[in-house]
OpenMM code with the backbone's topology and positions (N, CA, C; nanometers):
from openmm import Vec3, app, unit

residues = "MET ASP LYS ILE PHE LEU ILE ASN GLN GLU LEU ASN ASN PHE THR ASP THR VAL LEU GLU GLU LYS PHE ARG GLU LYS ASN PRO VAL TYR GLY LYS VAL ASN TYR TYR PRO ILE PHE ALA SER ARG LEU LEU LEU PHE LYS ASN ILE LEU LEU GLU GLU ALA ILE ASP ALA GLN ASN ARG VAL VAL PRO PHE PHE ASN PHE ILE ARG ILE SER TRP VAL PRO VAL LEU CYS VAL LEU ASP TYR SER ASP ASP THR HIS PHE LYS LEU GLU ILE ILE LYS HIS ILE LYS TYR HIS TRP THR ALA ASN GLU ILE ASP ASN PHE LYS THR TYR ILE LYS SER ARG THR ASP TRP LEU LEU LEU PHE".split()
positions = [
    Vec3(-2.3505, 7.3182, -2.2669),
    Vec3(-2.4229, 7.4306, -2.3192),
    Vec3(-2.3871, 7.4527, -2.4652),
    Vec3(-2.4783, 7.5134, -2.5371),
    Vec3(-2.4542, 7.5432, -2.6777),
    Vec3(-2.3460, 7.6489, -2.6945),
    Vec3(-2.2770, 7.6398, -2.8058),
    Vec3(-2.1733, 7.7375, -2.8383),
    Vec3(-2.2385, 7.8700, -2.8785),
    Vec3(-2.1754, 7.9783, -2.8446),
    Vec3(-2.2266, 8.1103, -2.8808),
    Vec3(-2.1990, 8.1373, -3.0282),
    Vec3(-2.0783, 8.1068, -3.0724),
    Vec3(-2.0398, 8.1263, -3.2118),
    Vec3(-2.0031, 7.9914, -3.2705),
    Vec3(-2.0702, 7.9552, -3.3784),
    Vec3(-2.0444, 7.8267, -3.4421),
    Vec3(-1.9263, 7.8368, -3.5377),
    Vec3(-1.8610, 7.7255, -3.5570),
    Vec3(-1.7486, 7.7188, -3.6502),
    Vec3(-1.8022, 7.7087, -3.7919),
    Vec3(-1.7548, 7.7976, -3.8780),
    Vec3(-1.7886, 7.7946, -4.0190),
    Vec3(-1.7080, 7.6805, -4.0816),
    Vec3(-1.7774, 7.5781, -4.1298),
    Vec3(-1.7080, 7.4587, -4.1783),
    Vec3(-1.6241, 7.4851, -4.3030),
    Vec3(-1.6689, 7.5768, -4.3880),
    Vec3(-1.5894, 7.6086, -4.5067),
    Vec3(-1.4550, 7.6696, -4.4675),
    Vec3(-1.4581, 7.7627, -4.3730),
    Vec3(-1.3322, 7.8214, -4.3241),
    Vec3(-1.2495, 7.7182, -4.2490),
    Vec3(-1.3153, 7.6324, -4.1772),
    Vec3(-1.2452, 7.5321, -4.0969),
    Vec3(-1.1672, 7.4339, -4.1838),
    Vec3(-1.2043, 7.4228, -4.3107),
    Vec3(-1.1336, 7.3324, -4.4016),
    Vec3(-1.0006, 7.3891, -4.4492),
    Vec3(-0.9781, 7.5201, -4.4276),
    Vec3(-0.8516, 7.5797, -4.4687),
    Vec3(-0.7376, 7.5315, -4.3798),
    Vec3(-0.6195, 7.5255, -4.4383),
    Vec3(-0.5006, 7.4966, -4.3577),
    Vec3(-0.4772, 7.6146, -4.2644),
    Vec3(-0.3948, 7.5947, -4.1648),
    Vec3(-0.3643, 7.7024, -4.0704),
    Vec3(-0.3041, 7.8230, -4.1416),
    Vec3(-0.2144, 7.7973, -4.2335),
    Vec3(-0.1480, 7.9058, -4.3066),
    Vec3(-0.2475, 7.9847, -4.3904),
    Vec3(-0.3307, 7.9159, -4.4661),
    Vec3(-0.4295, 7.9827, -4.5508),
    Vec3(-0.5309, 8.0565, -4.4643),
    Vec3(-0.5697, 7.9966, -4.3545),
    Vec3(-0.6646, 8.0594, -4.2638),
    Vec3(-0.6107, 8.1932, -4.2133),
    Vec3(-0.4863, 8.1931, -4.1707),
    Vec3(-0.4268, 8.3177, -4.1218),
    Vec3(-0.4113, 8.4200, -4.2342),
    Vec3(-0.3720, 8.3755, -4.3523),
    Vec3(-0.3592, 8.4668, -4.4662),
    Vec3(-0.4929, 8.5333, -4.4983),
    Vec3(-0.5974, 8.4538, -4.5010),
    Vec3(-0.7308, 8.5073, -4.5315),
    Vec3(-0.7784, 8.6020, -4.4215),
    Vec3(-0.7500, 8.5686, -4.2973),
    Vec3(-0.7889, 8.6537, -4.1852),
    Vec3(-0.7219, 8.7904, -4.1944),
    Vec3(-0.5973, 8.7933, -4.2366),
    Vec3(-0.5192, 8.9169, -4.2416),
    Vec3(-0.5504, 9.0035, -4.3640),
    Vec3(-0.6335, 8.9522, -4.4566),
    Vec3(-0.6734, 9.0325, -4.5716),
    Vec3(-0.7531, 9.1537, -4.5248),
    Vec3(-0.7554, 9.2576, -4.6066),
    Vec3(-0.8264, 9.3805, -4.5705),
    Vec3(-0.9739, 9.3526, -4.5402),
    Vec3(-1.0387, 9.2736, -4.6214),
    Vec3(-1.1780, 9.2337, -4.6007),
    Vec3(-1.1858, 9.0806, -4.6031),
    Vec3(-1.1599, 9.0166, -4.4897),
    Vec3(-1.1547, 8.8701, -4.4884),
    Vec3(-1.2863, 8.8052, -4.5327),
    Vec3(-1.2729, 8.6942, -4.6034),
    Vec3(-1.3894, 8.6165, -4.6427),
    Vec3(-1.4705, 8.5837, -4.5176),
    Vec3(-1.5996, 8.6088, -4.5199),
    Vec3(-1.6943, 8.5851, -4.4096),
    Vec3(-1.6759, 8.6796, -4.2906),
    Vec3(-1.5859, 8.7740, -4.2979),
    Vec3(-1.5643, 8.8664, -4.1870),
    Vec3(-1.4766, 8.8054, -4.0780),
    Vec3(-1.4087, 8.8911, -4.0051),
    Vec3(-1.3120, 8.8459, -3.9040),
    Vec3(-1.3741, 8.7614, -3.7937),
    Vec3(-1.4952, 8.7930, -3.7543),
    Vec3(-1.5588, 8.7262, -3.6407),
    Vec3(-1.5708, 8.5759, -3.6631),
    Vec3(-1.5883, 8.5332, -3.7861),
    Vec3(-1.6028, 8.3906, -3.8142),
    Vec3(-1.4720, 8.3126, -3.8007),
    Vec3(-1.3612, 8.3816, -3.7902),
    Vec3(-1.2326, 8.3159, -3.7722),
    Vec3(-1.2045, 8.2838, -3.6253),
    Vec3(-1.2589, 8.3639, -3.5349),
    Vec3(-1.2272, 8.3489, -3.3929),
    Vec3(-1.2605, 8.2106, -3.3354),
    Vec3(-1.3767, 8.1519, -3.3663),
    Vec3(-1.4016, 8.0178, -3.3110),
    Vec3(-1.3000, 7.9140, -3.3596),
    Vec3(-1.2592, 7.9277, -3.4846),
    Vec3(-1.1602, 7.8334, -3.5392),
    Vec3(-1.0251, 7.8573, -3.4721),
    Vec3(-0.9886, 7.9835, -3.4562),
    Vec3(-0.8631, 8.0150, -3.3881),
    Vec3(-0.8641, 7.9594, -3.2458),
    Vec3(-0.9757, 7.9729, -3.1778),
    Vec3(-0.9847, 7.9219, -3.0403),
    Vec3(-0.9781, 7.7696, -3.0370),
    Vec3(-1.0320, 7.7050, -3.1399),
    Vec3(-1.0255, 7.5582, -3.1439),
    Vec3(-0.8876, 7.5082, -3.1849),
    Vec3(-0.8080, 7.5935, -3.2485),
    Vec3(-0.6691, 7.5620, -3.2874),
    Vec3(-0.5743, 7.6520, -3.2076),
    Vec3(-0.5967, 7.6588, -3.0820),
    Vec3(-0.5369, 7.7576, -2.9932),
    Vec3(-0.3847, 7.7679, -3.0009),
    Vec3(-0.3152, 7.6581, -3.0082),
    Vec3(-0.1687, 7.6629, -3.0050),
    Vec3(-0.1110, 7.7525, -3.1131),
    Vec3(-0.1746, 7.7554, -3.2283),
    Vec3(-0.1230, 7.8338, -3.3407),
    Vec3(-0.1736, 7.9778, -3.3422),
    Vec3(-0.2865, 8.0035, -3.2786),
    Vec3(-0.3519, 8.1322, -3.2962),
    Vec3(-0.3729, 8.2115, -3.1677),
    Vec3(-0.3104, 8.1708, -3.0585),
    Vec3(-0.3365, 8.2413, -2.9324),
    Vec3(-0.2933, 8.3873, -2.9371),
    Vec3(-0.1846, 8.4192, -3.0057),
    Vec3(-0.1402, 8.5589, -3.0125),
    Vec3(-0.2400, 8.6464, -3.0882),
    Vec3(-0.2962, 8.5926, -3.1942),
    Vec3(-0.3977, 8.6686, -3.2690),
    Vec3(-0.5178, 8.6952, -3.1798),
    Vec3(-0.5616, 8.5953, -3.1055),
    Vec3(-0.6765, 8.6133, -3.0168),
    Vec3(-0.6487, 8.7180, -2.9100),
    Vec3(-0.5285, 8.7152, -2.8544),
    Vec3(-0.4911, 8.8158, -2.7543),
    Vec3(-0.4904, 8.9560, -2.8154),
    Vec3(-0.4350, 8.9687, -2.9349),
    Vec3(-0.4292, 9.0983, -3.0030),
    Vec3(-0.5694, 9.1502, -3.0348),
    Vec3(-0.6533, 9.0630, -3.0859),
    Vec3(-0.7879, 9.1028, -3.1266),
    Vec3(-0.8738, 9.1420, -3.0063),
    Vec3(-0.8497, 9.0803, -2.8926),
    Vec3(-0.9291, 9.1088, -2.7729),
    Vec3(-0.9030, 9.2484, -2.7179),
    Vec3(-0.7854, 9.3024, -2.7448),
    Vec3(-0.7539, 9.4354, -2.6893),
    Vec3(-0.7395, 9.5432, -2.7964),
    Vec3(-0.7563, 9.5067, -2.9214),
    Vec3(-0.7459, 9.6025, -3.0305),
    Vec3(-0.8400, 9.7212, -3.0053),
    Vec3(-0.7846, 9.8417, -3.0163),
    Vec3(-0.8617, 9.9630, -2.9847),
    Vec3(-0.9873, 9.9749, -3.0705),
    Vec3(-0.9767, 9.9454, -3.1977),
    Vec3(-1.0925, 9.9520, -3.2878),
    Vec3(-1.1984, 9.8491, -3.2474),
    Vec3(-1.1544, 9.7278, -3.2185),
    Vec3(-1.2484, 9.6212, -3.1797),
    Vec3(-1.3214, 9.6536, -3.0497),
    Vec3(-1.2583, 9.7325, -2.9648),
    Vec3(-1.3184, 9.7659, -2.8352),
    Vec3(-1.4304, 9.8679, -2.8473),
    Vec3(-1.4361, 9.9402, -2.9584),
    Vec3(-1.5425, 10.0399, -2.9745),
    Vec3(-1.6468, 10.0013, -3.0795),
    Vec3(-1.6088, 9.9148, -3.1719),
    Vec3(-1.7020, 9.8767, -3.2785),
    Vec3(-1.8029, 9.7755, -3.2247),
    Vec3(-1.9326, 9.8099, -3.2356),
    Vec3(-2.0330, 9.7149, -3.1888),
    Vec3(-2.0435, 9.5955, -3.2831),
    Vec3(-2.0633, 9.4796, -3.2250),
    Vec3(-2.0878, 9.3592, -3.3034),
    Vec3(-2.2379, 9.3357, -3.3113),
    Vec3(-2.3008, 9.3386, -3.1961),
    Vec3(-2.4452, 9.3207, -3.1870),
    Vec3(-2.4910, 9.3870, -3.0583),
    Vec3(-2.5813, 9.4826, -3.0723),
    Vec3(-2.6335, 9.5533, -2.9568),
    Vec3(-2.5172, 9.6157, -2.8784),
    Vec3(-2.4997, 9.5809, -2.7520),
    Vec3(-2.3909, 9.6407, -2.6735),
    Vec3(-2.2645, 9.5550, -2.6746),
    Vec3(-2.2675, 9.4418, -2.7422),
    Vec3(-2.1510, 9.3532, -2.7518),
    Vec3(-2.0497, 9.4136, -2.8494),
    Vec3(-1.9262, 9.4171, -2.8074),
    Vec3(-1.8181, 9.4707, -2.8908),
    Vec3(-1.7442, 9.3563, -2.9600),
    Vec3(-1.6839, 9.3881, -3.0725),
    Vec3(-1.6078, 9.2863, -3.1459),
    Vec3(-1.4977, 9.2281, -3.0587),
    Vec3(-1.4393, 9.3098, -2.9719),
    Vec3(-1.3304, 9.2620, -2.8858),
    Vec3(-1.3753, 9.1496, -2.7924),
    Vec3(-1.5036, 9.1401, -2.7664),
    Vec3(-1.5545, 9.0337, -2.6797),
    Vec3(-1.5514, 8.8971, -2.7485),
    Vec3(-1.5671, 8.8976, -2.8792),
    Vec3(-1.5851, 8.7720, -2.9523),
    Vec3(-1.4658, 8.6781, -2.9380),
    Vec3(-1.3403, 8.7234, -2.9536),
    Vec3(-1.2298, 8.6289, -2.9337),
    Vec3(-1.2280, 8.5712, -2.7920),
    Vec3(-1.2623, 8.6533, -2.6937),
    Vec3(-1.2638, 8.6053, -2.5549),
    Vec3(-1.3740, 8.5017, -2.5367),
    Vec3(-1.4914, 8.5308, -2.5882),
    Vec3(-1.6022, 8.4350, -2.5789),
    Vec3(-1.5676, 8.3037, -2.6482),
    Vec3(-1.5007, 8.3122, -2.7615),
    Vec3(-1.4634, 8.1908, -2.8346),
    Vec3(-1.3602, 8.1085, -2.7581),
    Vec3(-1.2655, 8.1755, -2.6939),
    Vec3(-1.1679, 8.1026, -2.6113),
    Vec3(-1.2415, 8.0320, -2.4971),
    Vec3(-1.3305, 8.1029, -2.4321),
    Vec3(-1.4053, 8.0423, -2.3219),
    Vec3(-1.4906, 7.9253, -2.3712),
    Vec3(-1.5431, 7.9386, -2.4904),
    Vec3(-1.6311, 7.8374, -2.5479),
    Vec3(-1.5576, 7.7152, -2.6035),
    Vec3(-1.4475, 7.7383, -2.6728),
    Vec3(-1.3838, 7.6308, -2.7495),
    Vec3(-1.2558, 7.5740, -2.6900),
    Vec3(-1.1919, 7.6461, -2.6033),
    Vec3(-1.0639, 7.5984, -2.5518),
    Vec3(-1.0825, 7.5142, -2.4258),
    Vec3(-1.0027, 7.4113, -2.4159),
    Vec3(-0.9964, 7.3295, -2.2942),
    Vec3(-0.8774, 7.3708, -2.2083),
    Vec3(-0.8046, 7.4708, -2.2525),
    Vec3(-0.6834, 7.5157, -2.1855),
    Vec3(-0.7175, 7.6202, -2.0790),
    Vec3(-0.7370, 7.5755, -1.9567),
    Vec3(-0.7739, 7.6661, -1.8477),
    Vec3(-0.6665, 7.7712, -1.8251),
    Vec3(-0.5411, 7.7321, -1.8417),
    Vec3(-0.4313, 7.8281, -1.8256),
    Vec3(-0.4470, 7.9447, -1.9228),
    Vec3(-0.4784, 7.9138, -2.0486),
    Vec3(-0.4941, 8.0222, -2.1451),
    Vec3(-0.6217, 8.1016, -2.1187),
    Vec3(-0.7248, 8.0375, -2.0737),
    Vec3(-0.8462, 8.1117, -2.0376),
    Vec3(-0.8135, 8.2155, -1.9307),
    Vec3(-0.7377, 8.1747, -1.8309),
    Vec3(-0.6969, 8.2685, -1.7264),
    Vec3(-0.6051, 8.3773, -1.7823),
    Vec3(-0.5198, 8.3400, -1.8765),
    Vec3(-0.4286, 8.4364, -1.9374),
    Vec3(-0.5053, 8.5433, -2.0158),
    Vec3(-0.6024, 8.5032, -2.0952),
    Vec3(-0.6756, 8.6016, -2.1750),
    Vec3(-0.7618, 8.6899, -2.0851),
    Vec3(-0.8136, 8.6358, -1.9766),
    Vec3(-0.8916, 8.7170, -1.8817),
    Vec3(-0.7993, 8.8190, -1.8143),
    Vec3(-0.6815, 8.7752, -1.7735),
    Vec3(-0.5853, 8.8678, -1.7133),
    Vec3(-0.5481, 8.9764, -1.8136),
    Vec3(-0.5311, 8.9374, -1.9381),
    Vec3(-0.4951, 9.0284, -2.0459),
    Vec3(-0.6025, 9.1360, -2.0659),
    Vec3(-0.7277, 9.0949, -2.0712),
    Vec3(-0.8336, 9.1950, -2.0923),
    Vec3(-0.8540, 9.2802, -1.9672),
    Vec3(-0.8361, 9.2216, -1.8501),
    Vec3(-0.8513, 9.3001, -1.7271),
    Vec3(-0.7464, 9.4110, -1.7208),
    Vec3(-0.6317, 9.3857, -1.7782),
    Vec3(-0.5249, 9.4859, -1.7807),
    Vec3(-0.5544, 9.5958, -1.8839),
    Vec3(-0.6160, 9.5586, -1.9974),
    Vec3(-0.6342, 9.6511, -2.1086),
    Vec3(-0.7738, 9.7137, -2.1193),
    Vec3(-0.8753, 9.6449, -2.0742),
    Vec3(-1.0110, 9.6989, -2.0844),
    Vec3(-1.0392, 9.7878, -1.9641),
    Vec3(-1.1371, 9.8759, -1.9798),
    Vec3(-1.1797, 9.9591, -1.8675),
    Vec3(-1.2641, 9.8756, -1.7711),
    Vec3(-1.2811, 9.9258, -1.6517),
    Vec3(-1.3654, 9.8567, -1.5531),
    Vec3(-1.5075, 9.8416, -1.6058),
    Vec3(-1.5557, 9.9428, -1.6767),
    Vec3(-1.6898, 9.9372, -1.7334),
    Vec3(-1.7006, 9.8273, -1.8401),
    Vec3(-1.5976, 9.8146, -1.9240),
    Vec3(-1.5971, 9.7088, -2.0257),
    Vec3(-1.5997, 9.5706, -1.9599),
    Vec3(-1.5215, 9.5548, -1.8565),
    Vec3(-1.5177, 9.4269, -1.7843),
    Vec3(-1.6541, 9.3982, -1.7216),
    Vec3(-1.7122, 9.4968, -1.6562),
    Vec3(-1.8435, 9.4786, -1.5932),
    Vec3(-1.9506, 9.4411, -1.6952),
    Vec3(-1.9504, 9.5082, -1.8099),
    Vec3(-2.0475, 9.4764, -1.9148),
    Vec3(-2.0283, 9.3344, -1.9669),
    Vec3(-1.9032, 9.2959, -1.9845),
    Vec3(-1.8733, 9.1604, -2.0316),
    Vec3(-1.9215, 9.0575, -1.9289),
    Vec3(-1.8920, 9.0815, -1.8028),
    Vec3(-1.9334, 8.9887, -1.6973),
    Vec3(-2.0856, 8.9803, -1.6879),
    Vec3(-2.1532, 9.0907, -1.7103),
    Vec3(-2.2994, 9.0892, -1.7114),
    Vec3(-2.3496, 9.0005, -1.8250),
    Vec3(-2.2860, 9.0097, -1.9393),
    Vec3(-2.3254, 8.9298, -2.0546),
    Vec3(-2.3086, 8.7795, -2.0274),
    Vec3(-2.2030, 8.7422, -1.9572),
    Vec3(-2.1760, 8.5986, -1.9346),
    Vec3(-2.2285, 8.5483, -1.8004),
    Vec3(-2.3136, 8.6261, -1.7342),
    Vec3(-2.3563, 8.5914, -1.5981),
    Vec3(-2.4211, 8.4535, -1.5868),
    Vec3(-2.4796, 8.4027, -1.6938),
    Vec3(-2.5406, 8.2697, -1.6873),
    Vec3(-2.4373, 8.1577, -1.6974),
    Vec3(-2.3148, 8.1919, -1.7335),
    Vec3(-2.2060, 8.0939, -1.7446),
    Vec3(-2.1185, 8.1057, -1.6200),
    Vec3(-2.1654, 8.0495, -1.5124),
    Vec3(-2.0957, 8.0651, -1.3846),
    Vec3(-1.9530, 8.0111, -1.3891),
    Vec3(-1.9297, 7.9067, -1.4677),
    Vec3(-1.7937, 7.8528, -1.4784),
    Vec3(-1.6988, 7.9561, -1.5407),
    Vec3(-1.7496, 8.0378, -1.6299),
    Vec3(-1.6668, 8.1435, -1.6884),
    Vec3(-1.6472, 8.2569, -1.5882),
    Vec3(-1.7509, 8.2922, -1.5178),
    Vec3(-1.7398, 8.4003, -1.4205),
    Vec3(-1.6386, 8.3687, -1.3119),
    Vec3(-1.6265, 8.2426, -1.2777),
    Vec3(-1.5299, 8.2024, -1.1753),
    Vec3(-1.3860, 8.2328, -1.2166),
    Vec3(-1.3619, 8.2468, -1.3460),
    Vec3(-1.2275, 8.2770, -1.3948),
    Vec3(-1.1875, 8.4213, -1.3653),
    Vec3(-1.2865, 8.5046, -1.3335),
    Vec3(-1.2579, 8.6447, -1.3028),
    Vec3(-1.2232, 8.6591, -1.1562),
] * unit.nanometer
topology = app.Topology()
chain = topology.addChain("A")
for resn in residues:
    res = topology.addResidue(resn, chain)
    for name in ("N", "CA", "C"):
        topology.addAtom(name, app.Element.getBySymbol(name[0]), res)
């Protein structure tokens, strides 16, 4: 299946250190959302950032598009880009602990066509 969020090739050319520095800037180049697919594809170095971003209180209320929240994007990118099933289960457990039941239900409704992802819940 096609990826939901594509990797920005210009950002992808940055080293891991520069990528993280740019992400942590007050107004990151290209916005924070464009970093998540790269972080998910370089999971070993960025898993803590993805976990933090998925439960960040601000990200959980700020809409990204329609009813999708910014906090969903790191989770979607992990599901999309990571081959690490253990970490996929870890991030799902993490959000189930921190998100409300309504947030989880809305997220599951959004991914309902991705049955392989739903099975992780």
